[in-house]
C-alpha positions in Angstrom: 88.4 90.3 30.0 90.4 91.4 27.1 93.4 90.2 28.2 92.0 86.7 29.2 90.8 86.8 25.4 94.3 87.9 24.4 95.8 84.9 26.4 92.8 82.5 24.5 93.1 83.3 21.3 98.0 83.3 21.5 99.4 80.8 20.1 102.5 81.3 21.2 101.2 80.7 25.0 98.9 77.6 24.0 102.1 76.0 22.2 103.6 76.2 25.3 100.9 74.6 27.5 100.5 72.0 24.9 104.3 70.9 24.8 104.7 71.0 28.8 101.4 68.8 28.5 102.8 66.2 26.0 105.9 66.3 27.9 104.5 65.3 31.3 102.2 62.4 29.6 105.4 61.1 27.6 107.2 61.0 31.1 104.2 59.1 32.7 104.6 56.7 29.7 108.3 56.2 30.4 108.4 55.4 33.5 107.0 51.8 35.4 103.6 51.0 36.2 102.3 49.4 38.8 100.1 48.0 36.7 102.2 46.2 34.8 104.6 45.0 37.0 104.6 42.0 39.5 104.5 42.8 42.7 108.0 41.3 43.0 109.1 43.8 40.5 107.5 46.8 42.1 108.8 46.1 45.1 111.7 45.6 44.0 112.3 48.9 42.4 111.2 50.7 45.6 114.5 49.0 47.0 116.6 49.6 44.1 115.7 52.6 42.6 113.6 55.3 45.1 113.2 58.2 43.0 111.9 56.3 39.9 109.3 54.5 42.4 108.5 57.9 43.6 107.7 59.4 40.1 106.0 56.5 39.1 103.8 57.0 42.2 103.0 60.3 41.6 103.4 60.3 37.7 100.8 57.9 36.7 98.5 58.5 33.4 95.8 58.1 36.0 97.0 60.3 38.5 97.6 62.8 36.4 94.8 63.1 34.2 93.1 63.8 37.5 95.0 66.2 39.1 93.2 69.6 39.4 96.1 71.3 37.7 96.3 69.2 34.3 92.4 69.5 34.3 92.7 73.0 34.1 95.5 73.2 31.9 93.9 70.8 29.2 90.3 72.9 29.8 92.5 76.4 28.8 93.9 74.8 25.6 90.8 73.2 24.7 88.7 77.3 25.5 92.1 78.9 23.2 92.0 76.1 20.1 87.9 76.4 20.1 88.1 80.3 20.0 91.1 80.3 17.6 88.8 78.1 15.4 85.6 79.9 16.1 87.5 83.4 15.3 88.4 81.9 12.0 85.1 80.6 11.0 83.1 83.6 11.8 85.7 85.4 9.6 85.4 83.4 6.6 81.2 83.5 7.4 81.4 87.2 7.0 83.1 87.7 4.0 83.6 84.4 2.2 86.5 85.2 1.2 90.0 84.0 1.7 93.1 86.0 1.7 96.3 84.2 0.8 99.4 84.8 3.2 102.6 86.0 1.3 104.4 86.4 4.5 103.9 82.8 5.3 105.3 81.9 2.2 108.0 81.1 -0.8 108.3 83.6 -3.1 110.0 83.7 -6.7 109.6 85.9 -9.6 109.9 85.7 -13.2 110.0 88.0 -16.0 109.2 87.2 -20.3 108.4 88.5 -22.8 106.3 87.8 -25.3 105.4 89.2 -29.2 101.7 89.1 -28.3 99.5 92.0 -27.5 98.5 92.2 -23.8 95.0 92.1 -24.4 95.7 88.6 -26.4 97.9 87.4 -23.7 94.9 88.3 -20.9 92.4 85.9 -22.9 94.5 83.3 -23.4 95.9 83.6 -19.7 92.4 83.7 -18.3 91.6 80.6 -20.2 94.5 78.3 -18.9 93.7 79.8 -15.2 90.0 78.7 -15.6 90.6 75.0 -17.1 93.6 74.5 -14.3 91.0 75.4 -11.8 92.8 78.8 -10.3 90.0 81.6 -9.2 91.2 84.8 -10.6 90.8 88.3 -11.2 91.5 90.8 -13.7 92.1 94.5 -13.7 93.5 97.3 -16.1 92.8 97.5 -19.7 94.4 98.1 -23.0 98.3 97.6 -22.3 98.4 97.4 -18.4 96.8 94.5 -17.0 96.8 92.6 -13.8 96.1 89.2 -13.0 95.7 88.2 -9.5 95.0 84.0 -9.4 94.9 81.7 -6.2 94.1 78.0 -5.6 94.0 75.7 -3.0 92.9 78.0 -0.1 89.5 76.6 0.6 90.8 73.1 0.5 93.3 74.3 2.4 91.4 76.4 4.6 88.9 73.7 5.7 91.8 71.2 6.4 92.9 73.7 8.8 89.9 74.1 10.3 89.2 69.8 10.9 92.8 70.0 12.2 91.7 72.6 14.9 88.8 70.5 15.2 90.3 67.1 16.2 92.5 69.0 18.5 89.3 70.1 20.5 88.4 66.3 20.2 91.7 65.2 21.7 91.1 67.4 24.5 87.7 66.5 25.6 89.3 63.1 25.9 91.6 64.4 29.2 88.3 65.0 31.6 86.8 62.0 29.7 89.7 59.3 30.6 89.6 61.2 33.8 86.0 60.9 34.8 86.1 57.6 33.4 89.1 55.3 33.9 89.7 52.8 35.8 92.9 50.0 36.4 92.8 47.2 38.4 94.6 43.3 38.9 93.1 40.6 39.2 94.6 37.3 40.6 92.4 33.7 39.5 93.0 30.4 40.2 92.0 28.6 37.5 88.3 27.2 37.6 86.8 29.5 40.9 85.2 31.5 40.1 85.9 35.1 41.7 83.2 38.5 41.8 84.7 40.9 39.9 84.5 43.5 42.5 86.2 41.2 45.1 88.8 39.4 43.0 90.6 42.8 42.6 93.8 43.0 44.5 95.1 46.4 43.2 93.1 49.3 41.4 93.1 53.3 40.7 90.6 55.0 39.5 86.6 54.9 39.5 85.4 53.3 42.5 84.4 50.0 43.0 80.9 50.4 42.8 81.1 51.3 39.5 82.2 48.0 38.2 79.6 45.5 36.4 78.6 42.6 38.9 80.0 40.1 36.9 81.5 36.7 38.1 84.7 36.1 36.4 86.0 32.4 35.6 89.5 31.4 33.8 89.8 27.8 32.8 92.1 25.7 30.3 95.2 27.9 31.8 98.3 26.7 29.7 101.8 27.6 29.7 104.5 26.3 26.5 108.0 26.4 27.8 111.0 25.9 25.2 113.0 23.5 26.2 111.1 23.5 29.6 112.7 26.6 30.5 112.1 29.5 28.1 108.7 31.1 28.1 106.8 30.8 24.8 103.1 31.3 25.2 100.4 31.6 27.5 96.5 31.7 27.9 93.5 29.8 28.7 89.9 30.8 28.5 87.9 33.7 30.5 84.3 33.5 31.5 82.0 36.5 32.2 78.8 36.0 33.4 76.3 38.2 35.1 72.5 39.0 35.2 72.3 40.2 31.5 75.8 38.7 30.1 77.5 35.5 29.5 80.6 35.4 27.2 83.3 33.3 27.6 86.6 34.3 25.2 90.0 33.0 24.8 92.8 35.1 25.5 96.7 35.1 25.6 99.4 37.3 26.1 98.8 39.4 22.9 95.1 38.7 22.7 93.1 40.4 25.0 89.7 40.1 25.5 86.9 43.2 26.2 84.1 42.5 28.1 81.8 45.2 28.7 83.9 48.1 27.5 86.6 46.8 30.5 89.9 45.1 28.6 91.0 41.9 30.0 94.7 41.2 29.5 97.0 38.6 31.0 100.2 39.4 33.0 101.0 37.2 35.0 100.9 33.5 34.9 102.1 30.8 37.8 101.4 27.9 39.2 98.7 27.1 42.6 98.9 23.9 44.7 96.3 23.2 47.2 97.5 23.1 50.1 95.3 21.5 53.2 96.6 21.8 56.7 95.1 20.1 60.0 96.5 20.7 63.2 95.0 18.6 66.0 93.0 16.8 64.2 90.7 20.2 62.9 91.6 21.8 59.8 93.0 24.9 60.0 94.2 25.8 56.1 92.7 24.7 52.7 93.5 26.9 50.1 94.9 27.3 47.1 98.3 29.3 47.0 99.1 31.7 44.0 103.0 31.5 43.8 104.5 34.4 42.6 108.3 33.8 43.0 109.0 30.5 41.2 112.6 30.5 42.6 112.9 31.9 45.9 109.2 30.9 47.3 106.1 32.7 48.6 105.4 33.1 52.5 101.4 32.7 54.0 99.7 33.8 57.3 98.4 30.8 59.3 95.8 31.4 61.5 97.6 30.6 64.7 100.0 33.4 63.8 102.9 31.6 62.4 103.9 31.6 59.2 104.1 29.2 55.8 107.1 29.3 53.6 106.4 27.5 50.1 108.2 26.4 47.1 107.1 24.5 44.6 109.8 22.7 42.3 107.2 21.4 39.0 110.2 18.6 38.0 111.6 17.9 41.5 115.3 16.3 41.5 117.3 16.0 44.6 121.2 14.9 44.6 122.5 14.4 48.0 121.4 17.6 50.1 120.6 19.6 46.3 117.5 19.9 45.7 115.9 21.6 42.4 114.0 21.3 39.3 115.2 19.9 35.8 111.8 21.9 34.5 109.2 24.4 34.5 106.8 21.7 33.4 104.7 19.9 36.2 105.8 16.8 35.4 107.1 15.7 39.0 105.2 18.5 41.7 106.8 18.2 44.7 106.2 21.1 47.3 109.2 22.6 50.2 107.0 23.4 52.9 108.5 25.5 56.1 106.7 26.8 59.1 108.3 29.8 61.2 107.3 31.4 64.2 108.8 35.1 63.4 112.1 34.9 62.1 112.5 31.3 63.4 112.3 27.9 61.6 109.8 25.6 63.2 109.6 22.7 60.9 109.9 21.8 57.3 109.1 19.0 54.9 108.6 17.7 51.4 105.5 17.0 50.0 104.5 15.3 46.9 101.3 16.1 44.8 98.6 13.7 45.8 100.3 12.7 49.2 100.7 14.1 52.5 103.3 14.3 55.1 103.8 15.6 58.7 105.6 19.4 59.4 106.3 20.0 62.6 103.0 19.9 64.6 101.3 19.9 61.3 99.7 17.3 58.8 100.1 18.7 55.3 98.0 17.3 52.3 99.3 18.4 48.5 96.2 17.1 46.9 95.6 18.9 43.4 97.9 21.3 41.7 96.4 24.1 39.2 97.5 27.2 37.3 96.6 31.4 38.1 96.4 34.2 36.4 97.3 37.6 37.0 95.0 40.1 34.8 95.1 43.5 34.0 91.5 45.1 34.0 91.4 48.6 32.4 88.6 50.9 31.1 89.4 54.5 29.7 86.4 55.8 28.1 88.5 58.4 26.7 90.6 56.8 24.2 87.9 55.6 21.4 87.8 60.1 21.9 91.3 60.2 21.3 91.3 57.8 18.9 88.8 59.7 16.8 90.8 63.4 17.5 94.2 61.5 16.2 92.1 59.9 13.0 90.5 63.9 12.4 94.3 65.4 12.5 95.8 63.0 10.2 92.8 63.5 7.8 92.7 67.3 8.1 96.7 67.9 7.4 96.7 65.2 4.6 93.9 67.5 3.1 95.9 71.1 4.2 99.3 69.4 2.8 97.4 68.2 -0.8 95.7 71.5 -1.0 98.8 73.3 -1.8 98.0 76.7 -1.1 99.6 79.0 -4.0 98.8 82.5 -5.4 100.4 84.6 -8.9 100.2 87.9 -9.7 100.8 88.7 -13.2 101.3 92.1 -14.5 101.3 92.3 -18.9 102.9 95.6 -19.6 102.5 96.7 -23.3 106.0 97.5 -25.1 107.1 98.2 -28.5 108.0 94.7 -29.5 105.2 92.9 -27.5 104.3 92.8 -24.1 106.4 92.5 -21.0 105.7 89.5 -18.5 106.5 90.0 -14.6 104.9 87.0 -12.7 105.3 86.6 -8.9 104.4 83.4 -7.5 103.9 82.4 -3.7 103.8 79.0 -2.8 103.0 77.8 1.0 104.5 73.9 1.1 105.9 73.0 -2.8 107.4 76.3 -4.1 109.7 74.0 -6.4 106.5 72.6 -8.4 104.7 75.9 -9.1 107.6 77.3 -10.3 107.9 74.8 -12.9 104.1 75.2 -13.4 104.3 79.0 -13.9 107.4 78.6 -16.5 104.7 76.1 -18.2 102.6 78.7 -18.6 104.7 81.2 -19.9 106.0 79.3 -22.4 102.2 78.6 -23.6 102.0 82.2 -23.7 104.9 82.8 -25.7 104.0 80.0 -28.5 
């Protein structure tokens, strides 16, 4: 039991664990994330850089913070910091005294002399120290007087306590995050309402049952392109509606919205053509296709087991056998459709917006074109706790360093021509300023 207590109060061991923990989290933050990457880029990462892909899967932040080893280490650091803080507070409470640590300071010495008697210098020095707010004690009488003075210890002590408490709050953020974190990705076609629990194409963390019962709709989706090609700005409006909640928010790439503690951030933007397919006079397909690969096209399964390939040309042109688009703006939308059975191409055709055509045995219509948005949904209840801990740590460190803890020891020794003055100074942070202050004191004593 004694060994465990010593381990809990070992500053060196705690620092080693803390550095390891921070290193792991820093690596996690630098690795690609399935949440923030598009499906195309995530699949490409698996093919091009399999090692990075595996590390990204196993070292994602939500995965790390739920790992039992991470939770155990965080709990140990929490208890270690709590133990050290409690020990320091209890030590101060028993004695109500704070001792300056000379070994962890910058020392200097100064010798001088004055024509005044030691008793007079003692009174003058006591007045100077009292006026400057120093805590001091006197000992000795007659021609041999010693004065010990300290300043800034109380503020430094409580600044240190606030900093240690901030670490405790930060450690609490880890299990809070592990227990409450949720990350997912919604794919929403403009104007179509989707239950939040059903619209998620990917999620990790808390189970879907923990999500609020909200219906989500995005409207007014717009994408701006400079010169018709270069992405500039994307956004729209997001409506969230539940039993006791109904609100609408504007959102854009750099302007996420908060809904009942969940942050919705625009991550993808694309076109969504409505494709209606009939075969033998019966409708077999009627869906908005969220196109993700604007340059290479997308594949979709048909009910009869064949596959549909769709490639949208937003601003279509044809030059001989060459098909292409002049810009990314939907000025002249045309769909290229192909039907595959396995790897074999059965039929293909072009269909303009608002028109229809035959593609092999199918009659295909392209009556409408909308936009779609990929939205990242995140909830981390540990984040406000972490931010509070960081604010406390900044405040504690600020008080700690502004306290400027320092100690002075004066020895006044009577001599034939007056009094010899020997001064030892100890500065925790700013020894040069302390030495200048002491020289000013010595100058006042001499005159």
